[in-house]
Every structure is written in structure tokens, then in C-alpha cells.
LOTOR-774465 format. One line per 2 residues: number of its first residue (from 1); for each residue x, y, z of N, C-alpha, C. Coordinates in steps of 0.02 Angstrom, whole numbers, plus 50000, padded with zeros to 5 digits. Each point is the difference from the previous one (the first is absolute). Layout:
BEGIN
NUM = X/Y/Z/X/Y/Z/X/Y/Z; ... .
REM end
This chain:
BEGIN
1 = 52135/48636/50822/49973/50054/50055/49982/50067/49967; 50051/49999/49950/50004/50087/49945/49923/49979/49967 .
3 = 49992/49934/49979/49941/50005/49954/49937/49999/50032; 49998/49981/50064/49932/50024/50042/49998/50071/50013 .
5 = 50058/50020/50027/50008/50070/50015/49962/50059/49928; 50022/49968/49933/49972/50032/49952/49939/49994/49989 .
7 = 49970/49949/50022/49934/49969/49967/49962/50043/50048; 50016/50014/50080/49968/50055/50041/50004/50053/49973 .
9 = 50039/50011/49988/50005/50088/49976/49957/50009/49945; 50010/49953/49939/49958/50014/49956/49933/49987/50014 .
11 = 49989/49961/50052/49912/49992/50032/49992/50064/50031; 50036/50028/50031/49991/50066/50035/49967/50055/49948 .
13 = 50056/50011/49954/49986/50051/49949/49936/50008/49963; 49980/49925/49997/49935/49992/49951/49944/50013/50043 .
15 = 50018/49981/50072/49930/50023/50051/49995/50080/50011; 50053/50024/50005/50015/50071/49995/49977/50049/49937 .
17 = 50005/49963/49957/49986/50029/49944/49926/50000/49981; 49970/49945/50024/49933/49988/49984/49955/50054/50058 .
19 = 50036/50021/50055/49976/50049/50042/50000/50069/49948; 50055/50021/49981/49990/50068/49959/49954/49992/49946 .
21 = 49988/49939/49970/49943/50001/49936/49944/50016/50034; 49987/49958/50053/49930/50008/50033/49986/50073/50018 .
23 = 50055/50030/50031/49993/50073/50036/49984/50051/49950; 50050/49993/49920/49968/50044/49950/49959/49998/49959 .
25 = 49951/49949/49991/49945/49985/49977/50020/49997/49920; 50042/49959/49962/50019/49994/49938/49931/50009/49962 .
27 = 49971/49946/50013/49933/50003/49955/49963/50071/49987; 49988/50020/50048/49958/50081/50004/50047/50030/49966 .
29 = 50068/49996/50008/50049/50050/49973/49986/50014/49926; 50011/49902/49970/50008/49996/49960/49941/50041/49942 .
31 = 49934/49968/50039/49937/50041/49954/50003/50079/49993; 50028/50031/50059/50016/50071/49995/50021/50026/49949 .
33 = 50091/49961/49980/50022/50030/49957/49989/49971/49934; 49954/49955/49991/49957/49998/49934/49966/50047/49986 .
35 = 49968/50035/50036/49947/50054/49994/50036/50053/49984; 50063/50012/50037/50055/50057/49998/50017/49996/49926 .
37 = 50027/49941/49968/50032/49977/49940/49943/50026/49950; 49942/49983/50000/49944/50015/49953/49995/50094/49997 .
39 = 50006/50022/50060/49989/50063/50007/50044/50036/49958; 50073/49979/50011/50062/50025/49958/50001/49986/49929 .
41 = 49974/49941/49978/49998/49977/49939/49943/50046/49955; 49942/50026/50035/49955/50025/49968/50014/50076/49993 .
43 = 50027/50028/50047/50033/50069/49994/50063/50018/49952; 50029/49942/49987/50068/49999/49972/49968/50020/49923 .
45 = 50062/50054/49963/49970/50029/49930/50065/49971/49976; 50007/49969/49931/50053/49973/49983/50034/49940/50024 .
47 = 50078/50007/49979/50018/49933/50027/50010/49995/50069; 49980/49945/50036/50008/49989/50078/50072/49987/50021 .
49 = 50006/50034/50049/50086/49998/50034/49989/49948/50039; 50010/49940/50009/50012/49954/50056/50051/50016/50066 .
51 = 50040/50045/49982/50027/50019/50060/49963/50047/50049; 49951/50052/49965/49954/50033/50033/49948/49940/50042 .
53 = 49980/49967/49959/49957/49937/50032/50028/49971/50051; 50046/49965/50005/50049/49987/50055/50009/50036/50047 .
55 = 50000/50067/50005/50018/50052/50056/49935/50005/50031; 49932/50007/49950/49942/50021/50046/49979/49929/50034 .
57 = 49997/49944/49964/49990/49934/50031/50037/49980/50071; 50064/50017/49988/50037/49995/50074/49990/50038/50038 .
59 = 49979/50070/49994/49995/50050/50045/49930/49972/50036; 49934/49993/49970/49949/49984/50023/49977/49926/50028 .
61 = 50055/49964/49969/50010/49942/50037/50019/50008/50066; 50050/50018/50010/50029/50028/50070/49950/50023/50052 .
63 = 49962/50040/49962/49945/50050/50048/49947/49936/50019; 49984/49965/49946/49945/49957/50017/50016/49942/50038 .
65 = 50059/49979/50018/50034/49946/50027/49995/50034/50063; 50038/50047/50011/49997/50051/50075/49934/49990/50030 .
67 = 49946/50044/49968/49932/49994/50007/49975/49939/50036; 50016/49943/49964/49980/49942/50016/50022/49973/50081 .
69 = 50064/50017/49997/50039/49992/50072/49969/50037/50037; 49983/50059/49999/49980/50061/50054/49931/49972/50016 .
71 = 49956/49982/49964/49930/49984/50003/50001/49938/50049; 50043/49955/49987/49996/49938/50035/50010/50024/50079 .
73 = 50073/50042/50002/50017/50029/50057/49940/50048/50044; 49968/50025/49976/49936/50035/50024/49932/49964/50018 .
75 = 50008/49929/49965/49937/49962/50016/50017/49925/50035; 50056/50002/50016/50041/49952/50038/49971/49969/50052 .
77 = 49949/50020/50048/49953/49977/50033/49950/49978/49989; 49957/50022/49952/49948/49982/49968/50016/49948/49947 .
79 = 50050/50001/49954/50019/49943/49974/49996/49936/50047; 50027/50002/50052/50019/49937/50044/49926/49963/50014 .
81 = 49956/50055/50009/49927/49968/50001/49958/49971/49953; 50027/50013/49934/49968/49982/49953/50014/49941/49961 .
83 = 49977/49934/49981/50033/49951/49968/50011/50013/49946; 49975/50050/49962/50045/50029/49928/50058/50007/50010 .
85 = 50026/50026/50056/50059/50050/50002/50049/49967/50051; 49974/49957/50050/50038/49978/50066/50060/49992/49996 .
87 = 50022/49957/49939/50069/49973/49982/50038/50041/49956; 49982/50078/49989/50048/50040/49984/50066/50020/50044 .
89 = 50053/50026/49981/50071/49993/50027/49993/50034/50070; 49966/50055/50012/49998/50033/50070/49956/49963/50047 .
91 = 49939/49971/49992/49960/49981/50036/50030/49932/50026; 50042/49953/49959/50042/49947/50023/50054/50004/50018 .
93 = 50034/50065/50019/50070/50030/50029/50044/49980/49962; 50005/49984/49938/50052/49984/49958/50039/50063/49971 .
95 = 49982/50080/50030/50030/50044/49973/49974/50042/50060; 50057/50044/50012/49982/50045/50067/49944/50074/49968 .
97 = 49962/50018/50033/49970/50062/49984/50041/50074/49981; 50047/50002/50046/50037/50038/49972/50052/49996/49937 .
99 = 50018/49936/49980/50035/49995/49947/49957/49991/49928; 49926/49985/50019/49956/50015/49947/49977/50071/49976 .
101 = 50003/50041/50061/50001/50057/49980/50051/50040/49976; 50056/50003/50020/50052/50011/49964/50018/49992/49923 .
103 = 49985/49921/49991/50003/50000/49938/49945/50014/49952; 49952/49997/50027/49931/50053/49976/50001/50072/49976 .
105 = 50030/50033/50049/50014/50064/49997/50055/50031/49929; 50055/49945/50014/50050/50004/49958/49979/49990/49916 .
107 = 49971/49952/49998/49952/49980/49928/49979/50053/49986; 49925/50027/50040/49964/50037/49973/50047/50072/49983 .
109 = 50005/50023/50049/50050/50061/49975/50039/50005/49961; 50042/49941/49995/50054/49993/49956/49965/50006/49916 .
111 = 49949/49964/50014/49951/49989/49916/49994/50072/49969; 49986/50061/50064/49976/50057/49983/50071/50028/49979 .
113 = 50047/50000/50027/50068/50046/49992/50013/49973/49910; 49991/49931/50011/50031/49978/49925/49957/50016/49943 .
115 = 49948/50017/50014/49952/50017/49943/50013/50077/49983; 50013/50048/50056/50021/50070/49995/50052/50009/49977 .
117 = 50060/49954/50003/50055/50011/49988/50012/49985/49920; 49973/49932/49994/50011/49964/49927/49940/50009/49956 .
119 = 49949/50020/50010/49939/49982/49964/49971/50079/49992; 49961/50046/50051/49974/50052/49985/49967/50020/50072 .
121 = 49984/50065/50022/49965/50012/50060/49936/49986/49990; 49976/49999/49960/49919/49986/49992/49983/49935/50012 .
123 = 50052/49946/49988/49988/49933/50010/50010/49982/50071; 50063/50043/50043/49998/49986/50044/49946/50023/50042 .
125 = 49967/50058/49988/49954/50022/50041/49945/49962/50005; 49982/49975/49946/49946/49951/49994/50009/49947/50034 .
127 = 50051/49974/50002/50031/49947/50033/49987/50010/50083; 50038/50059/50022/49981/50007/50057/49925/50019/50025 .
129 = 49970/50016/49954/49927/50003/50017/49965/49934/50015; 50025/49957/49959/49977/49932/50011/50023/49969/50070 .
131 = 50063/50019/50024/49999/49966/50055/49984/50023/50061; 49991/50069/49993/49966/50040/50061/49915/49985/50000 .
133 = 49963/49987/49948/49914/49973/50001/50023/49940/50021; 50036/49953/49984/49999/49927/50029/50022/50006/50059 .
135 = 50039/50022/50020/50036/49977/50082/49957/50050/50040; 50004/50063/49982/49957/50060/50055/49923/50013/49994 .
137 = 49969/49960/49940/49936/50028/50011/49961/49931/49982; 50028/49955/49961/49953/49938/49992/50013/49945/50042 .
139 = 50065/49991/50036/50023/49948/50044/49951/50019/50079; 50016/50071/50031/49965/50013/50063/49923/49984/49986 .
141 = 49978/50036/49934/49926/49995/49989/49957/49929/50020; 50054/49959/49966/49965/49929/50011/49976/49981/50049 .
143 = 50028/50032/50065/49970/49975/50067/49951/50043/50022; 49979/50048/49956/49950/50061/50038/49938/50008/49959 .
145 = 50001/49980/49922/49953/50014/49965/49973/49936/49928; 49957/49993/50003/49980/49940/49931/50008/50036/49951 .
147 = 50021/50059/49988/50010/50037/49929/50071/49986/49993; 50035/49974/50044/50084/50003/49973/49999/49968/49938 .
149 = 49957/49957/49985/50020/49980/49930/50002/50030/49932; 49962/50059/50027/50014/50062/49942/50068/50035/50016 .
151 = 50011/50013/50048/50068/50025/50006/50046/49966/49981; 50001/49943/50016/50063/49945/49972/49998/50006/49930 .
153 = 49942/49990/49952/50004/50003/49938/50045/50068/49967; 50008/50059/50036/50035/50060/49976/50069/49973/49980 .
155 = 50035/49969/50064/50087/49977/49976/49987/49960/49947; 49944/49950/50001/50011/49929/49962/49993/50035/49932 .
157 = 49971/50064/49985/49992/50022/49935/50045/50043/49951; 50042/50021/50059/50049/50045/49979/50058/49953/49956 .
159 = 50026/49958/50016/50060/49976/49966/50012/50017/49912; 49923/50000/49974/50016/50009/49918/50004/50082/50002 .
161 = 50005/50043/50049/49997/50058/49995/50082/50028/50024; 50008/49948/50039/50090/50007/49999/50038/49991/49922 .
163 = 49962/49946/49973/50039/49977/49946/49992/50062/49946; 49939/50028/49994/49989/50039/49953/50036/50064/50016 .
165 = 50001/50017/50066/50055/50076/50018/50069/49978/49984; 50029/49938/49991/50054/49978/49992/50030/50023/49930 .
167 = 49944/49972/49949/50010/50011/49939/49983/50069/49965; 49967/50028/50031/49969/50083/49968/50043/50055/50056 .
169 = 49990/49984/50054/50035/50055/50060/49932/50039/50026; 49941/49985/49964/49946/50023/50029/49936/49954/50021 .
171 = 49941/50026/50025/49947/49961/50005/49936/50034/49955; 49962/49961/49951/49952/50040/49964/49928/49951/50007 .
173 = 49960/50022/49972/49945/49959/49994/50006/49935/49976; 50039/49974/49964/50023/49933/49980/50016/49947/50072 .
175 = 50045/50041/50037/50028/49960/50054/49934/49993/50063; 49959/50056/49989/49940/49988/50053/49948/49948/49974 .
177 = 49991/49993/49946/49967/49938/49969/50007/49938/50016; 50086/49980/50003/50033/49944/50020/49992/50000/50083 .
179 = 50007/50057/50024/49980/49989/50086/49928/49983/50005; 49957/50038/49975/49925/49968/49996/49985/49935/49997 .
181 = 50021/49968/49945/49992/49943/49989/50022/49949/50057; 50058/50019/50017/50017/49963/50069/49983/49991/50052 .
183 = 49972/50064/50013/49968/50013/50050/49930/49973/50006; 49968/49982/49957/49929/49996/49988/49998/49905/49999 .
185 = 50049/49989/49969/50022/49913/50000/50010/49991/50065; 50036/50019/50036/50013/49978/50072/49951/49992/50053 .
187 = 49922/50035/49967/49974/49991/50067/49949/49936/49989; 49975/49975/49964/49972/49936/50002/50056/49944/50013 .
189 = 50063/50014/49991/50047/49950/50000/50018/49999/50075; 50006/50041/50023/50013/50004/50084/49933/49984/50044 .
191 = 49942/50013/49977/49947/49976/50029/49994/49934/50001; 50012/49959/49931/49999/49931/49997/50060/49959/50054 .
193 = 50057/50039/49990/50043/49987/50061/49964/49985/50076; 49969/50060/50005/49967/50024/50064/49944/49942/50029 .
195 = 49974/49972/49942/49934/49957/50016/50034/49941/50017; 50049/49976/49976/50053/49940/50002/50022/49993/50072 .
197 = 50030/50053/50014/50042/50009/50068/49962/50050/50042; 49920/49986/50003/49970/50043/50045/50021/49991/50088 .
199 = 49987/49938/50002/50014/49982/50062/50080/50011/50041; 50038/50000/49941/50080/50022/50023/49993/50079/50015 .
201 = 49953/50033/49950/50025/50067/50009/49969/50027/50072; 49935/49966/50017/49974/50023/50061/50044/49974/50051 .
203 = 50037/49950/50015/50039/49968/50044/50063/50060/50014; 50022/50021/49940/50054/50037/49990/49991/50066/50025 .
205 = 49923/50020/50020/49986/50072/50023/49991/50042/49941; 49983/49978/49939/50004/50050/49931/49914/49997/49991 .
207 = 49980/50068/50012/49944/50007/49979/49972/50006/49934; 50030/49955/49949/49970/50009/49931/49928/49995/49992 .
209 = 49990/50024/49939/49930/49995/49985/49966/49944/49990; 50036/49949/49984/49961/49938/50014/50000/49973/50067 .
211 = 50023/50033/50041/49988/49974/50074/49953/50043/50031; 49991/50058/49992/49939/50035/50031/49944/49997/49947 .
213 = 49998/49977/49956/49945/49992/49940/49975/49945/49995; 49968/49974/50081/49998/49931/50009/49937/49961/49938 .
215 = 49962/50046/49972/49964/49973/49960/50028/49989/49914; 50045/50043/50001/50040/50008/49928/49965/50026/49954 .
217 = 49947/50050/50010/49962/50031/49950/50046/50053/49979; 50036/50029/50044/50037/50073/49989/50052/49978/49946 .
219 = 50031/49953/50041/50061/49960/49966/49990/49979/49918; 49935/49964/49996/49984/49980/49920/50007/50062/49958 .
221 = 49957/50066/50048/49982/50043/49966/50071/50039/49971; 50056/50008/50036/50059/50015/49976/50023/49975/49965 .
223 = 50004/49914/50003/50031/49977/49936/49967/50010/49935; 49932/50014/49995/49962/49987/49939/50032/50086/49975 .
225 = 49996/50062/50039/50017/50053/49984/50046/50016/49971; 50044/49975/50018/50078/50015/49985/50010/49962/49938 .
227 = 49984/49930/49995/50012/49960/49940/49956/50032/49945; 49949/50031/50015/49965/50032/49951/50038/50066/49974 .
229 = 50015/50036/50043/50040/50066/49975/50056/50001/49982; 50039/49929/49999/50056/49987/49971/49990/49999/49931 .
231 = 49944/49971/49965/50001/49995/49923/49997/50064/49969; 49972/50053/50014/49995/50047/49951/50066/50052/50021 .
233 = 50037/49986/50064/50065/50021/50024/50053/49969/49950; 49994/49949/49987/50071/49962/49975/49980/50016/49910 .
235 = 49942/49997/49985/49990/50023/49937/50032/50080/49960; 50009/50032/50064/50037/50066/49981/50051/49991/49986 .
237 = 50042/49948/50007/50066/50003/49963/49992/49993/49936; 49956/49968/49968/50001/50006/49928/49971/50076/49974 .
239 = 49959/50042/50051/49975/50060/49975/50042/50044/50006; 50066/50008/50030/50048/50039/50006/50055/49999/49962 .
241 = 49997/49934/49959/50047/49978/49946/50071/49945/50032; 49993/49990/50065/50048/49949/50009/49991/49952/49975 .
243 = 49957/49964/49973/49979/49931/49973/49949/50016/49946; 50002/49947/49960/49933/50000/49963/49954/49960/49994 .
245 = 49965/49976/49935/49935/49964/50023/50009/49934/50019; 50055/49959/49982/50007/49941/50030/50011/50000/50074 .
247 = 50019/50047/50054/49994/50009/50058/49938/50013/50016; 49959/50055/49966/49926/50006/50027/49959/49945/50003 .
249 = 50004/49959/49948/49960/49936/50018/50022/49956/50037; 50050/49995/50007/50046/49953/50055/49978/50024/50073 .
251 = 49996/50058/49991/49975/50036/50085/49956/49983/50013; 49947/50018/49952/49922/49992/50007/49991/49925/50014 .
253 = 50023/49954/49979/49988/49930/50011/50021/49986/50058; 50068/50002/50029/50024/49997/50052/49961/50035/50062 .
255 = 49981/50065/49974/49966/50030/50056/49943/49966/50005; 49962/49997/49962/49924/49946/50010/49999/49943/50047 .
257 = 50062/49972/49966/50003/49936/50051/50024/50011/50066; 50045/50044/50000/50012/50016/50088/49934/50021/50025 .
259 = 49974/50037/49987/49918/50037/50015/49960/49928/50022; 49993/49955/49941/49961/49938/50017/50028/49970/50044 .
261 = 50068/49974/50040/50008/49977/50045/50008/50035/50064; 49994/50076/50000/49982/50033/50046/49945/49994/50039 .
263 = 49940/50003/49944/49920/49985/50009/49990/49934/50033; 50040/49966/49976/49977/49915/50028/50028/49997/50075 .
265 = 50061/50040/50006/50028/49998/50080/49949/50042/50052; 49977/50057/49965/49958/50052/50040/49934/49960/50018 .
267 = 49971/49957/49955/49948/49970/49999/50006/49934/50058; 50057/49965/49983/50009/49935/50040/50028/50015/50076 .
269 = 50042/50049/49998/50049/50024/50058/50023/49924/50033; 50026/49962/49971/50037/49925/50026/50061/50005/49968 .
271 = 50036/49970/50038/50084/49968/49991/50007/49983/49922; 49964/49959/49985/50002/49961/49927/49993/50068/49945 .
273 = 49947/50037/50000/49987/50058/49968/50053/50048/50003; 50026/50022/50063/50043/50044/50008/50080/49982/49967 .
275 = 50004/49937/50011/50067/49963/49967/50004/50000/49935; 49951/50001/49956/49985/50000/49926/50006/50082/49982 .
277 = 49964/50040/50032/50036/50075/50000/50067/50014/49998; 50041/49981/50058/50055/50015/50012/50039/49972/49936 .
279 = 50005/49927/49981/50018/49960/49938/49982/50073/49937; 49951/50011/50001/49983/50040/49936/50035/50063/49999 .
281 = 50004/50025/50061/50032/50075/50005/50073/49986/50001; 50058/49943/50001/50057/49983/50004/49995/49993/49923 .
283 = 49963/49968/49962/49994/49990/49916/49994/50071/49970; 49959/50042/50021/49974/50047/49977/50065/50054/49985 .
285 = 50025/50017/50041/50045/50071/50002/50053/49988/49955; 50051/49949/50021/50052/49969/49930/49978/49998/49936 .
287 = 49936/49979/49994/49958/49985/49921/49999/50075/49982; 49979/50035/50043/49975/50068/49966/50055/50044/49996 .
289 = 50058/49998/50041/50065/50043/49998/50048/49968/49929; 49996/49930/49990/50023/49961/49949/49983/50034/49926 .
291 = 49915/50014/49997/49978/50007/49950/50028/50096/49980; 49996/50018/50057/50000/50061/49981/50066/50031/49972 .
293 = 50056/49960/50036/50070/50002/49978/50006/49986/49932; 49963/49949/49973/50012/49969/49939/49956/50036/49950 .
295 = 49948/50037/50021/49971/50032/49946/50036/50078/49993; 50018/50013/50055/50039/50056/50010/50061/50002/49947 .
297 = 50041/49941/49995/50056/50008/49954/49967/49999/49932; 49951/49958/50001/49959/49985/49915/49971/50079/49980 .
299 = 49987/50039/50050/49954/50078/49977/50064/50041/49997; 50061/49987/50037/50077/50043/49992/49974/50078/50044 .
REM end
């Protein structure tokens, strides 16, 4: 009997743990923390202090996880009507809305306080702006406007600025170039997702650009415009001295490839082309950031 009880308790713990994992969106948090770390590494002069890096990643990670929980709380009704999200913890009633709200607020606010206490005020302020723009601008705007993707790209582009602020105590042109790269990269990325889940967004009541733009012409132009603009902006990293010639040529090649997939998706405007663009976007960013950091180290 004791063995059975122990097995039952172990199973219950695993099931409950899975709920919290889904609520806090660890894959998104991991991607955010990668860009935070990149911003910190690029902003660090001299020997890197791993303790400071731990503090900034922990604080930003708490806020990001809390934002994920709060987003699911705010969109729990819409999530229940979409195939892509209907199995999340709140629509399936595996966690109560009140508990999800409490956990989200505690994690999000705790992250800001942690950064203010153990990193610096500038990093905490950027983190707070990230939360505010994500929860109070982007999330409600998704139900109101087809331009919500642009609003959502702002909090998505701020994490490397958090890292830079943690390393330098301020925000300068270098940090804003990193912001611009992530901002521009996101638009073709999310428009590709929109094409793949167009029916889901429509059924959830989200007037995304891909939903209201029935012919797809405006969506296609947006893909091309932002992918094309990303090329010169990404090259600015070398111009301002954050990286050298190796990064410059790598960024140029990666940018042209990303633009090529964006043009193909814009012309075809179908699921296969959108999926290829999505895969390209997922590969583009970590490759670009990896070359940026390695070349930065080489340049010194």
C-alpha cells in the first residue's frame, strides 16, 4: 500500500509540475534569456563576472515567466477556442485563474524587484517597460488591431537592452541597434506563424494582419519590407565597432537568405512557404547572435 501511495504521489507531482512548466512557457523564456545574455556579453568590458550574469538572467527569467502566466490568464477564454492553445492549463482547468494570476504577478514583479536590488535600476526599468508593453499594450491590442504584431515586437526586442543595461548601467546606440535587429526580425517571423495559424487566430477573435488581409498582399509586403530593412541595420553592428568583418559578411549572407525566404513566402502566401520562412527565422537569429558574440570576442 505504501508503494502504491508513493507512486500515486509521484505521479501527481509530475502532473502538477507539467502544469507550471506550461504556464511559465520555458521555451520562450529560454529564448528571451539568450538575448539578455547576448546584450550583457556585448556590453561587458574586461573580465565578465558570472555572478552578475546569474543575477540578470534570474531576474529577467522570473519576469518573463510571470509575463507568460499573466498572458495566459488574460487570454484564457480565447485560448480555449483555438486548436493551438486549447490544451493550455487554464482552458483545461488544470489550474485556477486566481492561482495563475497570483503566480504571474509574483514572478513578474519579483523579477523587477530582484534586478533593482541586485543588478541596477536601469536594467530593472527596462524590464518593467518590457512587462508593461507586453501585458498592457500588446496583449489587449491583439483583440483590437491588425497592427498588434508591431506592438508585440517592442517587448520582444527589449531583452538584449536589459542585458546591455545590466552590464553598462545605461542605454546607448549599441543597445538600440540590438533592439532594432530583434524588432525587425520578429515581423516576418510572426507573420509566417500567422499564415500557418490563420484560421486559429480568426476563431479566437484576433484580427491579426493575416486575418484581415484576405488576399495576403499587405502581409507579403510587410514580410519583404522588414526583412530587407533588417540587412543594413544588422550591418550597423560592425559599423559601430561591436563586431568586425567576419560578422559583417556573415550578417550580410544571413540577411539575404532571410530576405529570400520572405520574398518566397510573400509571393506564394501558402503554408509550405510560410513554414520554410519560419524555420529560416528560427535559424537566423541564433546564428547571427553567435557570430556577433564570437567576432566581438575576437575584435576585443
